[in-house]
C-alpha positions as CSV (number, residue, x, y, z in Angstrom):
1,X,129.1,-141.7,-17.0
2,X,128.7,-139.0,-14.6
3,X,125.2,-137.1,-13.7
4,X,126.9,-133.9,-15.5
5,X,127.4,-135.8,-18.8
6,X,123.9,-137.5,-18.5
7,X,122.7,-133.8,-17.8
8,X,124.5,-132.3,-21.0
9,X,123.3,-135.2,-23.2
10,X,119.4,-135.2,-22.4
11,X,119.7,-131.0,-22.8
12,X,121.7,-131.9,-26.5
13,X,118.9,-134.0,-26.9
14,X,116.1,-131.9,-25.6
15,X,117.2,-129.0,-27.8
16,X,117.7,-130.9,-30.9
17,X,114.3,-132.8,-30.5
18,X,112.5,-129.0,-30.4
19,X,114.7,-127.6,-33.0
20,X,113.4,-130.8,-35.4
21,X,110.0,-130.9,-34.6
22,X,109.6,-127.3,-35.1
23,X,110.6,-127.9,-38.7
24,X,108.6,-130.7,-39.0
25,X,105.5,-128.7,-38.1
26,X,106.6,-126.3,-41.2
27,X,107.0,-129.4,-43.1
28,X,103.8,-131.2,-42.8
29,X,101.6,-128.4,-41.3
30,X,100.9,-130.3,-37.8
31,X,102.4,-132.8,-35.5
32,X,99.1,-134.6,-35.3
33,X,99.3,-137.9,-36.6
34,X,95.5,-138.8,-36.8
35,X,93.3,-137.7,-40.1
36,X,94.7,-135.4,-42.8
37,X,92.6,-133.0,-44.4
38,X,93.0,-135.0,-47.8
39,X,91.5,-137.8,-45.5
40,X,88.8,-136.0,-44.0
41,X,88.2,-134.6,-47.6
42,X,87.5,-138.6,-49.0
43,X,85.1,-139.5,-45.9
44,X,81.9,-139.0,-47.3
45,X,81.1,-135.6,-47.8
46,X,79.5,-134.8,-51.3
47,X,79.0,-131.6,-52.7
48,X,75.4,-130.3,-53.9
49,X,72.3,-130.4,-52.2
50,X,69.9,-131.0,-55.5
51,X,66.8,-132.8,-54.0
52,X,67.6,-133.4,-50.6
53,X,70.5,-134.9,-48.5
54,X,69.8,-138.5,-48.8
55,X,69.5,-138.7,-52.6
56,X,72.3,-136.5,-53.0
57,X,74.4,-139.2,-51.3
58,X,73.0,-141.7,-52.5
59,X,74.1,-140.7,-55.9
60,X,77.2,-139.5,-55.2
61,X,78.0,-142.7,-53.0
62,X,76.9,-144.5,-56.5
63,X,79.1,-142.6,-58.8
64,X,82.2,-143.3,-56.4
65,X,81.0,-147.1,-56.6
66,X,81.9,-147.2,-60.6
67,X,79.4,-145.6,-62.6
68,X,79.6,-146.9,-66.2
69,X,78.2,-145.5,-69.6
70,X,79.3,-146.2,-73.2
71,X,82.2,-144.7,-75.1
72,X,82.9,-145.1,-79.1
73,X,86.6,-144.9,-78.8
74,X,88.5,-148.1,-78.4
75,X,89.8,-147.6,-74.4
76,X,86.4,-149.0,-73.2
77,X,87.7,-148.1,-69.4
78,X,87.0,-144.4,-70.6
79,X,83.6,-145.3,-69.8
80,X,83.7,-144.7,-66.3
81,X,82.2,-141.7,-64.9
82,X,84.3,-140.8,-61.8
83,X,87.8,-142.8,-60.9
84,X,87.4,-142.5,-57.3
85,X,90.7,-144.0,-57.3
86,X,92.2,-140.6,-57.3
87,X,90.6,-139.6,-54.1
88,X,92.1,-142.2,-52.2
89,X,95.6,-141.7,-53.5
90,X,95.3,-138.2,-52.6
91,X,94.6,-138.9,-49.2
92,X,97.5,-141.5,-49.1
93,X,99.7,-139.2,-51.1
94,X,98.9,-136.3,-48.8
95,X,98.4,-137.6,-45.6
96,X,100.0,-140.6,-44.3
97,X,103.3,-140.9,-46.4
98,X,104.0,-137.2,-46.2
99,X,103.8,-137.8,-42.5
100,X,105.7,-141.1,-42.3
101,X,108.5,-139.2,-44.9
102,X,108.7,-136.5,-42.4
103,X,109.2,-138.5,-39.6
104,X,111.4,-140.6,-40.9
105,X,113.9,-138.1,-41.4
106,X,113.3,-136.6,-38.4
107,X,114.2,-139.9,-36.4
108,X,117.3,-140.5,-38.5
109,X,118.7,-137.0,-37.5
110,X,117.8,-137.4,-33.9
111,X,119.3,-141.3,-33.6
112,X,122.5,-139.9,-35.7
113,X,122.2,-137.1,-32.9
114,X,122.0,-139.5,-30.0
115,X,124.7,-142.0,-31.6
116,X,127.2,-139.1,-32.0
117,X,126.7,-138.0,-28.3
118,X,127.3,-141.3,-26.9
119,X,130.0,-143.0,-29.4
120,X,131.9,-139.7,-31.2
121,X,133.8,-139.7,-33.8
122,X,134.9,-142.9,-34.7
123,X,139.1,-142.3,-34.6
124,X,141.8,-144.4,-36.0
125,X,142.6,-145.7,-32.7
126,X,146.3,-146.6,-33.6
127,X,146.9,-142.8,-35.2
128,X,147.6,-141.8,-38.8
129,X,150.7,-143.5,-40.1
130,X,151.4,-141.3,-42.5
131,X,151.6,-144.2,-45.0
132,X,148.8,-144.2,-47.7
133,X,147.3,-147.1,-50.0
134,X,144.5,-146.2,-53.0
135,X,141.4,-146.9,-52.3
136,X,139.6,-145.8,-55.3
137,X,141.0,-144.4,-58.4
138,X,139.5,-141.6,-60.8
139,X,137.1,-143.2,-62.7
140,X,135.7,-144.8,-59.4
141,X,135.2,-141.8,-57.7
142,X,134.0,-139.9,-60.7
143,X,131.1,-142.8,-60.1
144,X,130.5,-142.2,-56.9
145,X,129.8,-138.3,-57.3
146,X,127.9,-138.7,-60.3
147,X,125.7,-140.8,-58.2
148,X,126.0,-138.7,-55.0
149,X,126.0,-135.3,-56.6
150,X,122.7,-135.9,-58.7
151,X,120.8,-137.9,-55.8
152,X,121.5,-134.8,-53.8
153,X,119.5,-132.7,-56.4
154,X,116.8,-135.2,-56.9
155,X,116.1,-135.4,-53.3
156,X,116.0,-131.6,-52.7
157,X,113.7,-131.3,-55.9
158,X,111.9,-133.9,-54.8
159,X,111.4,-132.7,-51.5
160,X,110.8,-129.3,-52.5
161,X,107.6,-130.8,-54.7
162,X,106.4,-132.7,-52.1
163,X,106.8,-130.3,-48.8
164,X,108.0,-126.7,-50.4
165,X,103.9,-125.4,-50.3
166,X,104.2,-125.9,-46.6
167,X,107.6,-124.4,-46.2
168,X,109.5,-122.7,-48.9
169,X,105.7,-120.8,-50.1
170,X,105.3,-118.9,-46.9
171,X,108.9,-118.0,-46.5
172,X,109.1,-116.3,-50.4
173,X,105.8,-116.1,-51.1
174,X,103.4,-117.5,-54.4
175,X,105.4,-116.6,-57.5
176,X,109.3,-117.2,-56.3
177,X,107.9,-120.9,-55.0
178,X,106.4,-121.2,-58.1
179,X,109.4,-120.4,-60.4
180,X,111.4,-122.1,-58.3
181,X,109.3,-124.9,-58.5
182,X,109.2,-125.5,-62.2
183,X,113.3,-125.0,-62.1
184,X,113.3,-127.7,-59.8
185,X,110.7,-130.1,-61.6
186,X,112.8,-129.5,-64.5
187,X,116.2,-130.4,-63.0
188,X,114.5,-133.2,-61.4
189,X,113.2,-134.8,-65.0
190,X,116.8,-134.5,-66.4
191,X,119.4,-134.9,-63.9
192,X,117.5,-138.3,-63.3
193,X,119.6,-139.4,-66.4
194,X,122.8,-138.9,-64.6
195,X,121.9,-140.6,-61.7
196,X,120.9,-143.3,-63.8
197,X,124.2,-143.3,-65.0
198,X,125.6,-143.0,-62.3
199,X,123.9,-146.4,-60.6
200,X,125.1,-148.2,-63.6
201,X,128.6,-147.2,-63.8
202,X,128.5,-148.1,-60.0
203,X,127.3,-151.3,-60.6
204,X,130.1,-151.9,-63.4
205,X,132.8,-151.0,-61.0
206,X,131.9,-152.5,-57.8
207,X,129.9,-155.4,-58.4
208,X,132.3,-158.2,-57.8
209,X,133.5,-156.5,-54.4
210,X,130.2,-156.3,-53.3
211,X,129.1,-160.4,-53.1
212,X,128.3,-161.0,-49.9
213,X,130.8,-163.3,-47.9
214,X,131.1,-165.2,-44.7
215,X,133.1,-162.5,-43.7
216,X,130.0,-160.5,-43.3
217,X,128.2,-161.8,-41.2
218,X,130.6,-162.0,-38.7
219,X,131.0,-158.2,-39.5
220,X,127.2,-157.8,-38.8
221,X,127.1,-159.8,-35.5
222,X,129.5,-157.3,-33.9
223,X,128.0,-154.3,-35.6
224,X,131.1,-153.6,-37.7
225,X,132.7,-152.4,-34.4
226,X,131.1,-149.2,-34.3
227,X,130.0,-149.6,-30.9
228,X,132.9,-150.2,-29.4
229,X,136.3,-148.7,-29.3
230,X,139.3,-150.7,-30.4
231,X,137.8,-153.4,-32.1
232,X,137.5,-153.7,-35.5
233,X,136.4,-156.9,-37.5
234,X,138.1,-158.1,-40.3
235,X,136.8,-157.2,-43.9
236,X,138.0,-157.0,-47.2
237,X,137.4,-154.0,-49.9
238,X,133.9,-153.1,-48.6
239,X,132.3,-154.4,-45.2
240,X,129.1,-155.9,-44.8
241,X,127.4,-151.9,-44.0
242,X,129.0,-150.9,-47.2
243,X,127.6,-153.9,-49.2
244,X,124.1,-153.0,-47.8
245,X,124.6,-149.3,-48.6
246,X,125.7,-150.5,-52.3
247,X,122.9,-152.6,-53.0
248,X,120.5,-150.3,-51.5
249,X,121.6,-147.7,-53.9
250,X,121.6,-150.6,-57.0
251,X,118.0,-151.9,-56.3
252,X,116.7,-149.0,-54.6
253,X,118.0,-146.9,-57.4
254,X,117.4,-148.7,-60.0
255,X,113.2,-149.2,-59.0
256,X,113.1,-145.2,-58.7
257,X,114.7,-144.9,-62.2
258,X,112.2,-147.2,-63.6
259,X,109.6,-145.2,-62.0
260,X,110.5,-142.3,-62.6
261,X,111.0,-142.9,-66.4
262,X,107.2,-144.2,-66.5
263,X,106.1,-140.9,-64.7
264,X,108.4,-138.8,-67.6
265,X,107.6,-140.4,-70.6
266,X,104.2,-139.9,-72.7
267,X,104.2,-143.9,-73.6
268,X,102.1,-146.1,-71.8
269,X,104.7,-148.7,-69.7
270,X,102.4,-151.0,-67.8
271,X,104.4,-151.9,-65.0
272,X,101.8,-152.5,-62.1
273,X,99.6,-154.3,-64.7
274,X,102.5,-156.8,-65.3
275,X,103.0,-157.2,-62.1
276,X,99.9,-157.9,-60.8
277,X,99.4,-160.2,-63.5
278,X,102.3,-162.5,-62.2
279,X,100.9,-161.7,-58.5
280,X,97.1,-162.4,-60.0
281,X,98.1,-165.7,-61.9
282,X,99.6,-166.9,-58.1
283,X,96.4,-166.5,-56.5
284,X,96.4,-163.1,-55.0
285,X,93.4,-161.2,-55.5
286,X,94.8,-158.0,-57.8
287,X,93.7,-156.5,-60.9
288,X,95.4,-157.0,-63.7
289,X,93.9,-154.4,-65.9
290,X,94.8,-150.9,-65.1
291,X,94.0,-147.6,-66.6
292,X,97.5,-145.3,-67.6
293,X,95.9,-143.0,-65.1
294,X,95.9,-145.9,-62.4
295,X,99.6,-146.9,-63.2
296,X,100.8,-143.2,-63.1
297,X,99.1,-142.8,-59.4
298,X,100.5,-146.0,-58.3
299,X,104.3,-144.9,-59.9
300,X,103.8,-141.8,-57.5
301,X,103.4,-143.6,-54.6
302,X,106.2,-146.1,-54.8
303,X,108.4,-143.8,-56.3
304,X,107.5,-141.6,-53.0
305,X,108.1,-144.5,-50.8
306,X,111.7,-145.4,-52.2
307,X,112.9,-142.1,-52.7
308,X,111.8,-141.1,-49.1
309,X,113.7,-144.6,-47.4
310,X,116.8,-143.8,-49.9
311,X,116.9,-140.5,-48.3
312,X,117.0,-141.8,-44.8
313,X,119.8,-144.4,-45.8
314,X,121.7,-141.8,-47.7
315,X,121.9,-139.5,-44.6
316,X,123.0,-142.4,-43.0
317,X,125.9,-143.1,-45.1
318,X,126.9,-139.4,-45.4
319,X,127.4,-139.3,-41.5
320,X,129.2,-141.8,-40.9
321,X,131.8,-140.7,-44.2
322,X,132.2,-137.6,-43.0
323,X,131.6,-136.1,-39.4
324,X,131.1,-139.8,-38.1
325,X,134.5,-141.2,-39.1
326,X,137.8,-140.1,-39.2
327,X,139.9,-140.6,-42.4
328,X,136.8,-142.3,-44.1
329,X,136.3,-138.6,-46.4
330,X,139.5,-139.3,-47.7
331,X,138.5,-142.5,-50.0
332,X,136.1,-140.7,-52.2
333,X,138.1,-137.1,-52.3
334,X,141.8,-137.9,-52.9
335,X,141.3,-141.7,-53.3
336,X,144.1,-142.4,-50.9
337,X,143.5,-143.5,-47.5
338,X,145.2,-143.8,-44.4
339,X,146.9,-147.2,-44.2
340,X,146.2,-147.8,-40.1
341,X,142.8,-146.2,-41.2
342,X,142.5,-149.1,-43.7
343,X,144.0,-151.8,-41.3
344,X,141.5,-151.2,-39.1
345,X,138.7,-151.0,-41.3
346,X,140.0,-153.2,-44.2
347,X,142.4,-155.7,-43.2
348,X,142.0,-158.3,-45.2
349,X,141.6,-155.9,-48.1
350,X,145.3,-154.5,-47.3
351,X,146.8,-157.6,-46.6
352,X,145.8,-158.3,-50.7
353,X,147.2,-155.3,-51.6
354,X,150.4,-154.8,-49.7
355,X,152.5,-154.1,-52.8
356,X,150.7,-150.5,-53.2
357,X,151.2,-148.8,-49.8
358,X,152.9,-145.1,-50.7
359,X,154.8,-142.6,-48.4
360,X,156.6,-143.5,-45.5
361,X,155.7,-144.6,-41.7
362,X,155.0,-141.7,-39.2
363,X,158.0,-141.5,-36.6
């Protein structure tokens, strides 16, 4: 690669980094990975000055340690005066989770930008043939777009709930932000059911084609041919990379759905208490009894971690299925893909469906 190309690449990466870093500052308020305000507020500062700092500190330290009284209601856990776990939950949610989530989204865009600069768009090496073969039928495309469109809405509304106060509120004002967030929360709650239906439908339609095979290990060993031109390892209907995406969506989406339903419903669903009971029986030192509030706090943390992870994965999937690869988008738009594209990326699958080829070869 010439020095001119290296210079252009360095410039592109620098500009991209500056733009995204500036955006990240707007998202989390700072590029600093040190202790956040939320964590600082839980570092020991206590309110009041009733009888001297020392006795006040001792008093609040004791309260935070779990002062309990007596109650007449059936739930004896309500006797605890202060649930100090909430302070730790807030510090984790608004601190490390917020920062790591923002950095992860920033990182995937930088990685994809650098990959595109070096590799460019992955073209059909043998050229378009003029013949097509059906990759996905109408029901399969419906399942894909139902899941994809609902996930995009869930991702955007979730990001607004998590970061909107730092980005949208200063731009649109408190009143507009409050209205937008209220509508977004409503959409997030109920479009989630469309996402659940989508992943169930995808599982039923595609699980048999996504069973791991020996060919998948060979595909992974050579990086799927993504890093070298003119080399395409054989694959069936779905290659190893697509199978990883499939199981990430099914397992991650299923986990998101369960934790989301637990947060949405007023019924106490003891997901974590049940899981911790199993771990406790195996010898792990974890609490097997949790209050509904603690269950919700853990659900929020887990929902956030899985949601941000899936966003990073899906950004990569969107890239390779659109601007990153010639001919890929046709699979989920028209359902028909060019025969040469299919032969290069899914040669074993084409051999099984030779009778479904349509059109005349290009001259």
